[in-house]
C-alpha positions in Angstrom: 18.0 15.4 -40.7 19.9 15.8 -37.4 18.4 19.0 -36.1 15.6 17.4 -34.0 18.1 14.9 -32.6 20.5 17.8 -31.5 17.9 20.2 -30.2 15.9 17.5 -28.3 19.1 16.2 -26.8 20.0 19.7 -25.5 16.7 20.5 -24.2 16.4 17.2 -22.3 20.0 17.5 -21.0 19.6 21.1 -19.9 15.9 20.4 -18.6 14.7 23.5 -20.7 11.7 24.2 -22.8 12.0 25.3 -26.3 11.0 28.8 -25.7 13.4 29.2 -22.7 16.2 27.7 -24.7 15.6 30.2 -27.6 15.7 33.1 -25.3 19.0 31.8 -23.7 20.7 31.6 -27.1 19.1 34.8 -28.6 16.9 33.4 -31.3 13.0 33.3 -31.8 11.0 30.4 -30.3 9.7 29.7 -33.8 13.3 29.0 -35.1 13.7 26.3 -32.3 10.3 24.8 -32.8 11.0 24.5 -36.5 14.4 22.8 -35.8 12.9 20.5 -33.1 10.1 19.3 -35.6 12.4 18.9 -38.5 10.7 21.7 -40.6 14.1 23.2 -40.7 16.3 20.4 -41.5 19.7 21.8 -40.7 21.2 23.9 -37.9 22.8 27.0 -39.5 26.4 28.1 -38.7 24.9 31.2 -37.1 22.6 29.3 -34.8 25.3 26.7 -34.0 27.6 29.7 -32.9 24.8 30.9 -30.7 24.3 27.5 -29.0 28.0 26.9 -28.4 28.5 30.5 -27.1 25.7 30.2 -24.6 26.4 26.4 -23.8 30.2 26.0 -24.4 30.0 22.4 -23.1 28.6 21.3 -26.6 30.8 20.3 -29.5 30.2 22.5 -32.4 30.8 19.9 -34.9 28.0 17.7 -33.3 25.7 20.7 -33.2 26.1 21.2 -36.9 26.1 17.6 -38.1 24.8 15.3 -35.3 27.9 13.2 -35.5 30.7 12.7 -32.9 30.5 13.4 -29.1 27.9 15.9 -28.1 30.1 17.1 -25.2 33.2 19.2 -25.7 36.0 17.0 -24.6 37.9 19.5 -22.6 34.8 20.2 -20.4 33.6 16.7 -19.7 33.3 16.1 -16.0 35.8 13.7 -14.4 34.5 10.3 -13.3 35.3 9.2 -9.8 37.2 6.0 -9.6 38.1 3.8 -6.7 41.6 2.7 -7.8 44.5 5.1 -7.3 46.8 3.3 -9.7 50.6 2.8 -9.5 53.1 5.7 -9.7 54.2 6.2 -13.3 56.2 9.3 -13.7 56.5 13.1 -12.7 57.0 15.9 -15.1 59.4 18.8 -14.6 56.6 21.0 -13.2 55.9 18.5 -10.2 52.7 17.0 -11.8 52.6 13.3 -10.9 51.0 10.6 -13.0 49.7 7.2 -11.9 48.9 4.4 -14.4 45.2 3.4 -14.5 45.9 0.8 -17.3 43.8 2.7 -20.0 44.4 6.2 -18.5 46.4 8.1 -16.1 45.5 9.8 -12.7 47.1 13.2 -12.8 47.9 14.7 -9.4 48.4 18.5 -9.3 48.7 21.1 -6.6 45.6 22.7 -5.3 46.1 26.4 -5.2 45.2 27.7 -1.7 43.4 30.7 -3.1 39.8 30.0 -4.4 38.5 31.0 -7.8 35.7 33.0 -6.4 33.9 34.0 -9.5 33.4 37.3 -7.7 35.4 40.2 -6.3 36.0 38.6 -2.9 39.6 37.2 -2.8 41.9 39.1 -0.5 45.1 37.2 -1.2 47.7 39.3 -3.0 49.9 36.8 -4.4 50.1 33.3 -5.9 53.6 32.8 -5.0 52.9 30.8 -1.9 55.2 27.9 -0.8 54.0 25.0 -2.9 55.3 22.4 -0.6 52.5 23.1 1.8 49.7 23.0 -0.8 47.2 20.3 -0.9 46.7 18.1 -4.0 43.9 17.2 -6.3 43.7 14.4 -8.9 42.1 14.3 -12.4 42.2 11.8 -15.2 44.0 12.2 -18.5 44.7 9.9 -21.5 48.2 11.1 -21.9 51.4 12.4 -20.1 51.4 16.1 -20.4 53.8 19.0 -19.8 53.4 22.7 -18.8 52.2 24.3 -15.6 48.9 22.5 -14.3 47.1 23.5 -11.1 43.8 22.8 -9.5 41.4 25.7 -8.1 38.4 25.4 -6.0 35.3 27.4 -7.0 33.6 29.8 -4.5 30.6 32.1 -5.0 27.7 31.8 -7.5 28.5 34.2 -10.5 29.3 31.2 -12.6 26.2 29.3 -11.7 23.3 29.7 -14.1 21.3 26.6 -13.1 22.5 24.5 -16.0 25.0 21.7 -16.4 27.6 24.3 -17.6 27.7 25.9 -14.2 30.7 26.1 -11.8 29.0 25.5 -8.4 30.7 26.4 -5.1 32.9 23.5 -4.1 33.7 22.4 -7.6 37.4 22.0 -8.5 38.8 22.7 -11.8 42.0 21.5 -13.6 43.9 24.4 -15.3 46.9 25.1 -17.3 48.7 28.4 -17.2 49.2 30.2 -20.5 52.4 32.0 -20.6 52.0 35.8 -21.1 54.2 35.5 -24.3 51.3 33.8 -25.9 48.6 36.2 -25.0 49.5 38.6 -27.9 48.9 35.7 -30.4 45.2 35.6 -29.5 43.6 33.6 -26.7 41.8 30.5 -28.1 38.7 31.2 -26.0 36.4 29.6 -28.5 38.3 26.3 -27.8 38.8 27.1 -24.1 35.8 29.4 -23.0 36.5 29.2 -19.2 39.5 30.8 -17.5 41.0 31.6 -14.0 42.2 35.1 -14.1 44.4 36.7 -11.6 44.6 40.6 -11.2 45.1 43.0 -8.3 44.1 40.9 -5.2 41.3 38.9 -7.1 41.3 35.2 -8.3 38.3 34.7 -10.5 36.8 32.1 -12.7 35.1 33.6 -15.8 34.3 33.1 -19.4 36.2 35.0 -21.9 34.0 36.4 -24.6 36.2 38.8 -26.4 39.8 40.0 -26.8 40.9 43.3 -28.4 44.5 42.9 -29.4 44.7 46.4 -30.7 43.5 48.0 -27.4 45.2 45.2 -25.3 42.0 44.3 -23.5 40.1 41.1 -22.5 36.4 41.0 -21.7 35.1 38.5 -19.1 31.5 37.2 -18.7 29.6 35.5 -15.8 27.3 32.7 -16.5 24.9 33.9 -13.8 22.5 36.3 -15.6 21.8 38.5 -12.5 22.6 42.2 -13.1 25.3 42.2 -10.4 27.4 39.9 -12.5 27.8 42.1 -15.6 30.6 41.8 -18.1 33.9 43.6 -17.4 37.0 44.4 -19.4 40.6 44.3 -18.3 43.8 45.6 -19.7 46.2 42.7 -20.4 49.0 44.6 -18.7 47.1 44.5 -15.6 46.4 40.8 -15.5 49.0 38.9 -13.7 48.2 35.3 -14.7 45.7 33.4 -16.9 44.8 29.7 -16.5 42.4 28.0 -19.1 40.1 25.4 -17.6 40.5 21.8 -18.8 38.3 19.7 -16.6 35.7 20.3 -13.9 35.4 18.0 -10.9 32.0 18.4 -9.2 32.0 18.9 -5.6 31.5 15.8 -3.3 27.9 15.7 -1.9 27.7 13.9 1.4 24.4 12.3 2.6 
């Protein structure tokens, strides 16, 4: 009987009451009370989907079974370490790796156009001279290839007050998904958060739907305020898509 363990863990971690949590995922408070008490002994597939859709940071297998890591690995926050490590290698996309014995420090270019999470960016291109870009580091357990960058988050449309939020000043590690793969269907259940570039905007959003027949993608903001409503874009009008792999919280100085 893992339902009480799972529900109580989420409520404690998110600092939510059962009724508020029920409203957030779209079920009745009674359903959550029954899971919390153990009256309902197993979380259904339907409720598990509602939980991970509303709180993508949680691992669906853990929600269903209580086994494994509660947190989706791709969204775990990056720990801050004091050691920089020794240079190990550089891939063909200019991503550098430093040996930390058990892991690697991955150094990527910080795109000088912030991911606003709202329609506010005035830059019209991402083709800036990369030699002048700053760098940001993250940790990884393997050497990876592909086009990786870092973006800094601005605005509050992706801040819903929970730990899933992307707050202003956070930096995210992203990987570009080549356009040739878009038509195969975006794996937005595995990677819910994306940086999307279109027109003069650079936004961080959650992808909630893709219509391959119509050639559209629907984007969602975590902030429930009415001003941040869902919007849909034609794929032909999107210039670039990057899926978020890690979040590095902003540094708070006291």
